[in-house]
N, C-alpha and C positions, 0 to 999 in steps of 0.2 A: 326063654323070652317069647312074648307073644307077637303076632303079626303087627299089631298096631304099635307096639314099641319099636320093632325093626323098622317099620315105615316112618316113624318119627325119627329115627337115627338117619335114615336115608333122606328124608326131606331137609334136615339140618345141614347135611354136608352138600346137598344141592344148592341151598340157599347161599352158603358160604362160597361155594364154587361159582355161582353166578355172579356174586358180588366181586369176587377175585378177578373176574374177567371184564367186569364193567369198568368204564371211565370213572377215575378217581374213587374206584371201589364202592360206587354208590348206585342205588336203584330205588325203587318205590315198591310198595306192597303189591299194588296192582300189577306191576310188571314181573314180580316174581311169581304171583299166583298165575299168571299167564305162561310163564317159562316151565313150571314144575309139570305139568301134564306132558311136556315134550320129552321128559325122562321117566314117564310111566307113574307120576305121583299126582292124582288128581285130589288135590286138597281145595277146600274152600277158602275164601279171603279170610274168613275168621280163623281157619286152621293155621293159615301162613301167619296171621297176627300173633297168635298163640306161639308159634315156633320163634317168631322175631322176638316177643317178649322174652322167651326162655333164653335165646342167645345173647340179649341185652343184659340179662341178669348175670350171665355167665362171663360178660365182659368182651364177648366176640362181635358185637356190633353196637353202634350207637344209632339213636333215631332222632329225628325232628318230627313233630306233629303240627299240622295245620288243618283243623277240623278232622274230616275224615281222611285226609291225605298224610301218609306216613312215609318219610324218606328215611332209607336205612343205608348205613355205611359200615363197612367192615373195619375192625380194627386190626391192628397188627396181629394180635393172638388169632382172631378169626382168619386172616390170611395164611397164618401159618398152619392152623387146622386144615383149610382147604388145600393147601400145597402137601399135606402129609408130613410136614416138618414136625409139628406137634400133635399130640393126641388128647382126646378126651373120651372117657368111657361111655358117654351117652350119644356120640356122633360116630357115624360110620367112617372108618378111615378109607381114604381113596386108595384105588388100586394104583400099582406102580405104573408109571407111564402114561397115566389118564390125565 
């Protein structure tokens, strides 16, 4: 697995975990792009949108768009992945107790 593949897997779990901690499991792309560098993932806004689109296609988040503003909400499946209850081969599994 390449570094970029591993980085995407980590970005996806980080996004889901940020949403799992957010009120109503909801945030926006700008906020998520600001949070990712705090865990060592320096993604551009476009890269965050790409991962949100992928997570949407997998049924782990839903989005609402108004112009350039994208609101993201985790689904039950997305929260289960974030908590480590469920797995997906293209998303890093969280460590126990984290």
